N, C-alpha and C positions, 0 to 999 in steps of 0.2 A: 504607464504600457495598461492597460487595464488586460488584455490575452494572457497574462503569467502570473503565477502564482508568488510572492518575494516575503521569505523569511526574512526578517533585520533583528537580528540581536536580543533572540530569542532565548528566554529562560524560564525553568520549567525542574519546578521537583517536585518529589512524589515524598508524602510519608515525613517533609520536614527532609528529606536529602536530594538537595539538588541536584539535575541530573542533566538536563541539560544547561550551557555555561557559555552563551552568548552566540547562538548558532546563524548566520549568515544563510541566505541558499537562494537560488532564480529557479522557477522551473518554468520555462515558456512550453506556451500551446505548441504542438507540429515539435519535442523534444520528446529523448527517453530520458531520463538521469538515471541511476545506477547508483546505489549509499550502501557500501561496504565498510565493517568493523569491527573488532572486536566484539566477544563478549561483556557485556555490561557497559556496552560504550554508548548506549543511547537512541538507539534506532528506532526502535519500537516506541520508545518514549515519544521521539516526534511524530511518530505517524497518531497515537490517540491525541496527545497537545490539539494536531492541528485538526481532526473532525471533532476535539472539546470532549474528551473523556470526564466525566467530572473529579475524578480521582487525581487528575495530572493540573496541577495548579503552576499558571504562569505566572510568574511575578515578576517580571521586565519583557519588555520588545514589543512587536507588531508582527501581523501576518497580514497581507495585502492580496486583494485577488476583487478585479473587476473593482474599483475604485473602493471597496471597503477593506474594515477591517476586521477581518471574519473569527476573530475574538472576540470579538464584540459579539456573536450570533451563537444564537441554540446549532446542536449537533443537526435537528434536523434542518435549519434554516443554508446548513453552509453544505445539506447535500440539495438540496432545493436551488442552489447558486451555482452547482454544477461539479463538487467535489466530490469524490467516490473513497470509502477505505474495503480492501480485501484485509480482514483479521487475520492474523498468522493463527490463532487458536476460534474460530467458527464457532457460534453459539447456536445451541436445537432450540428450537420453539416448536412444543408437542401442539398436535392436531392443527398446525399450520400447513397446508400443504405450499408447495415450494411454488408452483403454479399461482395461486391465488397470492402468497402472498409478493411475486414479481408485479402479478397486477394493480396489487392495491400501491408499491413501491412503484409505479407509475407512474400511476394516477396522482398521487403527492405530487410526484418528481413536475408535472407537466403545467406550466402557467394559469394559473384562474381557472385549474381542475377540468381543464379540455380535456377530455374522455377521448382513450386510444378504442376504436371500432374493436370488439372482440376478433373476427377473422383476421385483421390486419395485426395484432397481438399475439394469436395462434401460431399467422405465419412468422414471425421474426419467431416466437419460440423453439419450432420446429426446426426453422434454417442452425439458430444459436445450438440447440440438442445433440444434432446434426456434426456441428464445426468441435466443438468440445467430446464427441466419440461415446455422445449417451447418447441410452434411449430414451423412446416418447413416454415411456411408464415412467424415470426417473421422476419428470417436473408435478406426479401426484404423489411423490411421498414428501412426509412431514418434513418440514424444514430441520436435515442436517440429523434427525432422530433416525437412529442405526446407521447413519453413514460411515461408510469408512475414510482416514481423514484423506484419501485423494479425492474421492467422490463430497468433500468438505471444500476442500479447495475450488475442484470445479466448479462446483453450486457457485462459491462464490466472484469465481470470473463471469460464470452464468449469467448475474445480476449487472454484473459490469457489460456486458454486450446488451443486455434487454435497457437499461438507462442511461447507457450512453454519456460517460458527463466527461465535463471539457477535462479535468484533470482527475486522476485514478492515484490514488496511491498504495500499491500491494507490499504489504508487510510478511516479507518471506512466506510467499508463496509458493517456493519450491521444496520446502521442508517438508522432509516425508515423501519425496515423491519417489519413482524413479522416471529413470531417463525418458521412456517413453511419454510419460504423463506431464512432465516437465517442458518434452519439447509440444506436446497439445497445448497446452497453456499458452506457451508463449505462443504459438503462433495465431490461439484468440486473439491475444494480446496486440498481436500487431495487424489482425484484422482492421482495428480500430485506428491504426496508426496513419496520419493526417495532420494537416493545418489547424485543427477544431478540437485535437485532443492532446494533450500531454500526460506523462505517464513518468511516475515515482515509483521505482521500484527497491524497494531492500533487500538486502541479501545477504549470507555468509559464504553463497559459492558464486564461483566464475560459472559454475556451466552452465543456468537459465541464458548467462548475458551472452552464449556461443546462438543463442536462439531469438533473445531479443535487440542484438545488436543496439545498445543507447550510445545517445551521443555522445555524454559526460558521465565520469565513475568518479566518485567523491569518496572520502578516506574519512568515516570519523570514527576519532577517539576522545574518551571521556570529553563527550557533552557537544563537542565541538566538527566542526569540519576541516581539515588538518593539509589533504592536499585532493587537488581536483585534476583530472586528466580526461585522455579519450578511454577510449575499451582499452588499450596496449593494458593502462593502470591495474585492471582486471586479474590477468594475463599473468605479471609483473607480481602480483597479490598472492595467488592462487599458486606460481611458482616457489615463492621463497618466504610468506607467509607474512607475519608484520614488525617483527622484530627488527627486519636488516629497515625500513622504514622510519620505525619509531628512534631507532638509533641515529636515522640519518639525523632528525630531526629533532632531537633532543627530547624526546619524551619519555617519562617511564610512568606504568602505569601504576595504580594505588591497587597497596595487596589485594584477590580477588575481584579486581576488576576484570579479568582473563575470563569468569564463568559466572553467570549468572548465579545466586542464591535458590533453591528450587521455587519457592515465592515467584521471584521473578518468570523464570521460566516457564509457570505457569498462566501467569498473568500478561508474558510478553512487555517486559519492560526494559527486556534486552535491547 
């Protein structure tokens, strides 16, 4: 099937340390999947590897989408194919207004350089700013420069709404957000929900899932998916933590695996 992202036996290492150790997962368009797991389990590594960050070396496995092994494609080619990543720590780009960035990104995404009429672009931009409770002036600011943490996360979701990807990967988009912002972000993601959109939401907390209402929840531990279930699994983890599940599965984490290093926290390796 071509309408799904299929991850097969994915192994990834970072600076000679193996982080993903044979991960398997299928995300169909029309579905929302959530990945939860202890710090250091490899959740953000999965996100970066899927989009082709050069620091993340794939040593084994394949990732199929639309009949292609996307691991053979450059990051921009993966984006044009219909994949999107919302960063946990969005980058700042000085001197580039958000609206101009969005317009160029859409132009690059469209087949054969097909242009988007500016009137249509502006209409969509204003509609999506409204969904995210953002003022029109927000789009004139330089990309993420001087943005609060919450504004950066909303800017990522704004990009997703404008680009309309087929598979979106959200890397802890809810981190650092208050409950009102979490709800706004989740509602924006839900606005794309339908047969042409699939989502992989990486999160530490169950609260965003109250609004996203995922079809499937997966638990990642030590670079693998160790358990999958429905939304009830997230409630179970929120109530009990990971230790009972790990004991049940007979899994012992390496010392220090529960908490990432300072560099990992900065880079989002967790």
